[in-house]
Every structure is written in structure tokens, then in C-alpha cells.
C-alpha positions as CSV (number, residue, x, y, z in Angstrom):
1,M,-208.0,32.2,13.3
2,T,-207.5,32.3,9.8
3,T,-210.2,31.4,7.2
4,E,-207.7,28.5,6.1
5,Q,-207.8,27.2,9.5
6,E,-211.4,27.7,10.0
7,S,-211.7,25.3,6.9
8,R,-209.1,22.8,7.9
9,E,-211.2,22.8,11.2
10,A,-214.0,22.0,9.5
11,V,-213.2,19.4,7.6
12,V,-211.7,17.6,10.6
13,L,-215.4,18.0,12.6
14,S,-217.4,17.3,9.7
15,H,-217.4,13.6,10.8
16,L,-218.3,14.4,14.1
17,S,-222.3,13.8,14.0
18,A,-221.6,10.6,12.2
19,I,-219.1,9.1,14.9
20,Y,-220.6,10.4,18.2
21,P,-223.1,7.6,18.9
22,D,-220.2,4.8,18.5
23,I,-217.9,7.2,20.7
24,E,-220.9,7.5,23.5
25,A,-221.1,3.7,23.6
26,L,-217.3,3.4,23.7
27,Y,-217.2,5.6,26.8
28,T,-220.2,3.6,28.9
29,D,-219.1,0.8,27.9
30,L,-215.4,1.9,29.5
31,H,-217.6,3.2,32.3
32,E,-219.3,0.1,32.9
33,H,-216.5,-2.6,32.5
34,P,-213.3,-0.6,34.2
35,E,-209.8,-2.1,34.9
36,L,-207.3,-1.6,37.3
37,S,-203.8,0.0,36.4
38,M,-201.6,-2.4,34.4
39,Q,-204.7,-4.5,34.0
40,E,-206.3,-2.7,31.3
41,V,-206.6,-6.0,29.0
42,Q,-210.1,-5.7,27.6
43,T,-209.4,-1.5,27.8
44,S,-206.7,-2.0,25.6
45,A,-207.9,-4.7,22.9
46,K,-211.1,-2.0,22.5
47,V,-209.0,0.6,21.8
48,A,-206.3,-1.1,19.5
49,S,-209.4,-2.5,17.4
50,R,-210.9,0.7,17.0
51,L,-207.6,2.4,16.4
52,K,-207.4,-0.5,13.4
53,D,-210.7,0.3,11.5
54,A,-209.5,4.0,11.7
55,G,-206.8,2.7,9.5
56,L,-203.5,3.8,12.3
57,E,-200.9,1.0,12.1
58,V,-201.4,-0.3,16.1
59,T,-198.7,-2.0,18.5
60,S,-200.6,-3.6,21.7
61,G,-198.6,-4.5,24.7
62,V,-196.6,-1.6,24.9
63,G,-195.3,-1.6,28.3
64,G,-197.2,-4.3,29.2
65,T,-201.1,-3.3,28.1
66,G,-200.3,-0.1,26.5
67,V,-201.8,0.9,23.3
68,V,-199.5,2.9,20.3
69,G,-201.2,4.0,17.2
70,I,-199.7,5.5,14.5
71,L,-201.0,7.5,11.3
72,R,-198.7,8.7,8.4
73,N,-199.5,11.6,6.1
74,G,-197.4,13.1,4.6
75,S,-194.3,15.4,6.0
76,G,-194.8,17.5,8.8
77,P,-194.5,17.2,12.8
78,T,-195.2,14.0,14.5
79,V,-197.8,15.0,17.3
80,M,-198.3,12.8,20.0
81,L,-202.2,12.7,21.5
82,R,-202.1,10.8,25.0
83,G,-204.8,9.6,26.9
84,D,-204.9,7.4,30.5
85,M,-206.7,3.9,30.3
86,D,-207.1,2.7,33.9
87,A,-209.9,3.1,36.9
88,L,-209.7,3.4,40.7
89,P,-210.3,0.4,43.6
90,M,-213.6,2.5,44.6
91,E,-216.7,1.8,44.5
92,E,-219.3,3.3,42.4
93,K,-223.1,5.1,44.1
94,T,-223.9,6.8,41.2
95,S,-227.0,4.3,39.6
96,L,-226.2,5.2,36.4
97,P,-227.7,2.4,34.5
98,Y,-223.9,1.9,32.9
99,A,-222.6,2.2,37.0
100,S,-220.0,0.1,37.2
101,T,-220.7,-3.5,39.5
102,V,-217.2,-4.9,38.9
103,K,-214.5,-6.4,41.6
104,V,-211.8,-7.6,41.1
105,K,-207.8,-9.0,42.7
106,N,-205.8,-6.3,43.1
107,S,-201.8,-6.7,42.5
108,A,-202.0,-7.7,46.5
109,G,-204.4,-10.5,46.1
110,Q,-207.7,-8.4,47.8
111,V,-210.4,-8.3,46.2
112,V,-211.4,-4.7,45.7
113,P,-214.5,-2.8,43.4
114,V,-213.5,-0.7,40.4
115,G,-214.8,2.4,39.1
116,H,-213.8,5.1,36.8
117,M,-213.9,7.7,39.1
118,C,-210.8,10.2,37.9
119,G,-212.5,10.4,33.9
120,H,-210.1,8.0,32.3
121,D,-212.9,6.2,30.6
122,L,-213.7,10.0,29.2
123,H,-210.0,10.3,28.1
124,T,-209.8,7.1,26.0
125,S,-212.8,7.5,24.3
126,C,-212.1,11.1,23.4
127,L,-208.7,9.5,22.5
128,V,-210.3,7.3,19.8
129,G,-213.1,9.7,18.7
130,T,-209.9,12.2,17.8
131,A,-207.9,10.0,16.0
132,R,-211.1,8.9,14.1
133,L,-211.7,12.2,13.2
134,L,-208.3,13.2,12.1
135,A,-208.2,10.0,10.0
136,Q,-211.0,11.0,8.1
137,G,-210.2,13.9,7.9
138,K,-206.4,13.7,6.6
139,Q,-206.8,16.0,3.5
140,A,-206.8,19.3,6.0
141,W,-203.9,18.4,7.4
142,S,-200.2,16.5,6.9
143,G,-197.5,14.7,9.2
144,T,-197.4,12.1,11.8
145,L,-200.7,11.4,14.1
146,M,-199.0,9.5,17.3
147,I,-202.0,7.8,19.4
148,V,-200.7,6.4,23.0
149,A,-203.1,5.1,25.3
150,Q,-201.5,4.8,28.4
151,P,-202.1,2.0,31.2
152,G,-200.9,2.8,35.2
153,E,-201.5,6.7,35.2
154,E,-203.5,6.6,39.3
155,T,-200.0,4.2,40.0
156,M,-197.8,6.0,38.7
157,Q,-196.3,2.9,36.4
158,G,-197.6,3.2,33.3
159,A,-195.4,6.1,31.2
160,K,-192.2,4.7,33.0
161,A,-193.3,1.0,31.2
162,M,-194.1,2.7,28.0
163,L,-190.6,4.6,27.8
164,D,-188.8,1.4,29.0
165,D,-190.2,-0.6,26.1
166,G,-189.5,2.1,23.7
167,L,-191.8,4.4,23.2
168,F,-190.0,7.0,21.6
169,T,-187.0,4.3,19.9
170,R,-189.5,2.2,18.4
171,F,-192.2,4.7,17.3
172,P,-191.5,8.3,16.0
173,K,-190.3,10.3,18.8
174,P,-192.7,13.3,18.8
175,D,-192.3,17.1,18.5
176,V,-195.1,18.1,20.2
177,A,-196.7,15.9,22.9
178,L,-200.4,16.6,24.2
179,A,-202.5,15.3,27.1
180,Q,-206.0,15.7,28.4
181,H,-208.0,16.2,31.5
182,T,-211.4,16.6,32.7
183,N,-212.0,19.8,34.4
184,P,-215.2,22.1,36.1
185,L,-215.6,24.9,33.2
186,P,-218.3,25.8,31.5
187,A,-219.5,23.5,28.5
188,G,-217.7,24.3,25.5
189,T,-214.9,25.6,27.1
190,I,-211.3,24.3,26.7
191,G,-208.4,25.2,29.3
192,Y,-204.7,24.9,27.9
193,H,-201.6,26.4,29.5
194,P,-198.0,26.5,27.2
195,G,-195.0,24.4,28.8
196,Y,-195.4,21.5,31.2
197,T,-198.7,22.0,33.0
198,L,-200.5,20.1,35.8
199,A,-197.0,18.3,37.3
200,A,-196.8,16.9,40.4
201,E,-194.3,15.2,42.5
202,H,-195.8,11.6,43.9
203,N,-193.8,12.1,47.2
204,V,-192.9,14.9,49.3
205,R,-190.4,13.6,52.4
206,I,-190.5,16.7,55.1
207,R,-188.5,16.1,58.4
208,L,-189.3,18.4,61.2
209,F,-187.0,19.0,64.3
210,G,-188.2,19.4,67.8
211,I,-187.1,20.4,71.5
212,G,-188.2,17.5,74.2
213,G,-189.8,18.8,77.5
214,H,-191.2,17.3,80.7
215,G,-194.4,17.1,81.1
216,S,-195.3,19.6,83.7
217,A,-193.3,22.1,81.3
218,P,-194.8,21.6,78.1
219,Q,-194.1,25.9,76.8
220,K,-190.3,24.5,77.3
221,S,-190.5,22.1,74.4
222,I,-191.0,22.5,70.5
223,D,-193.8,19.9,70.1
224,P,-193.3,19.0,66.5
225,A,-196.9,17.2,66.2
226,V,-198.1,20.7,66.4
227,M,-195.7,22.2,64.5
228,A,-196.5,19.1,61.9
229,S,-200.4,20.4,62.1
230,A,-199.7,24.0,61.5
231,L,-197.5,23.3,58.5
232,V,-200.2,21.2,57.1
233,M,-202.5,24.4,57.4
234,R,-199.6,26.4,56.1
235,L,-199.1,24.5,52.9
236,Q,-202.8,23.4,52.0
237,T,-203.6,27.2,52.1
238,I,-201.6,28.7,49.7
239,V,-203.3,28.2,47.0
240,S,-206.6,29.3,47.4
241,R,-205.6,31.8,50.4
242,E,-202.6,33.3,48.9
243,I,-202.3,32.5,45.3
244,I,-205.4,32.6,42.8
245,S,-206.3,28.7,42.5
246,Q,-206.7,29.1,38.8
247,D,-202.8,30.4,38.8
248,H,-200.9,27.6,40.6
249,V,-200.1,25.7,37.4
């Protein structure tokens, strides 16, 4: 990193201590009041309010409950920062003072407990905090900042809903898109990987073909149940037994 880059970074981070208490308060608020996928009404309202206060042009209701914030700061690339907002239908048992006790009806009409078990409350808080830092340190960079608070990550509905609602036609198409996720790395460490990272297929269908046989001579059959059991064990141990777990992205 050059001296000029270090200077620009210092300008952006100079407000970190000042905004930290409010971002921490946002985190505990979101953690205590989680919302299910595509039901993030209050969460998105909190995000939109803070982005507006930071000086961004804010559009709510993108793809349902998604929020887009735009900060134009002269010529330069458009950089999209994305975070997810939804929680899971799981009961929290942490005994934290701000632990969730929320119960709501899911899309099937069933009453379920709700908790932030996947860190989306932290993702959202970091997204808002980063937007504030960049807005207050505009003299250190130029271009367009695009903040995307996405609903429905857990159910894989929100990204498509925002795209179908014109995310890249109603708003600037980003030159660079950056997402984030919590990870069990040492404190103060950031892990990154160029290109596509942590992508996953939601469903994989595998067909196994066996050969039937009589119960008196099972050795003459090919049992698909045994075959499937062996397949699960083999697939599950590729990463960590054949491939270094940190290198599988």
C-alpha cells in the first residue's frame, strides 16, 4: 500500500470511533428484533433511515423489502456493497441480554421462533457503518457507491426479486460488487478471494441405479441404499480429507 493510499484510508477510518456506538446499537437492535426472509419490513426501514441520514439517495421496496442507497461522488467506478438482512426460523438460546424472543407466522401460517443465527444482523450493521464512513470521508475517494441491503438470502428469493425489480437497470450497474460474510478467522483478519467466492448450488439431484435381488441372496443384488450411504460419506469427506478446507472455494 502506498503512502497516498494509506492517507486516503486514514481519512475514511478517522470517523470510526465516533460512529461505532451507533453501529453497535443497530447490531443489538437487529439481533433482538429479527425478521424472516422477505418479511424484513422493520429491518429495511432502519437501514433506509440510516442511509438517508448519511446523505445517500435511498430507494426502499426493491424486490419487496430490499433497499438501495446511492452516493455519487464525482467520476470513477461504481462499487456495489451488498449485505443480507433476513434471520432464520430458529429459537435463540444464548441468554444474551439482547437475545431474540421473537415469534411470528411464516409463509405457511405456522408460528415459529426467529433468530439471527447466520450473522446477517452483523452484515447489515457493517454495511450501514461502511456507508457512513465513506459518506463522511468523500474527500478520500471518487466514483459512485451503491449500497444494497438484500432480503431473503436464506430462502434464495431476495437476490432474484431485486434483479427482477430492476436492480441493474433502475440503478447504476456496478463495475465492482463486494459482499461480506462472518468467518472464524483471528480478530482483525479479513479473508478474500478474487472472482467468484463461496457460491453454492441450492439443490443437487443424484440418481443411483441398483439391481434387485432376493432376500436369501443379497450378495447378488446391488443395494442402492448402501450405495447412497457410501456416497454421502465420500462426498462429505472430499473437503477436509482430500482437499484442504481453506482451499475449496
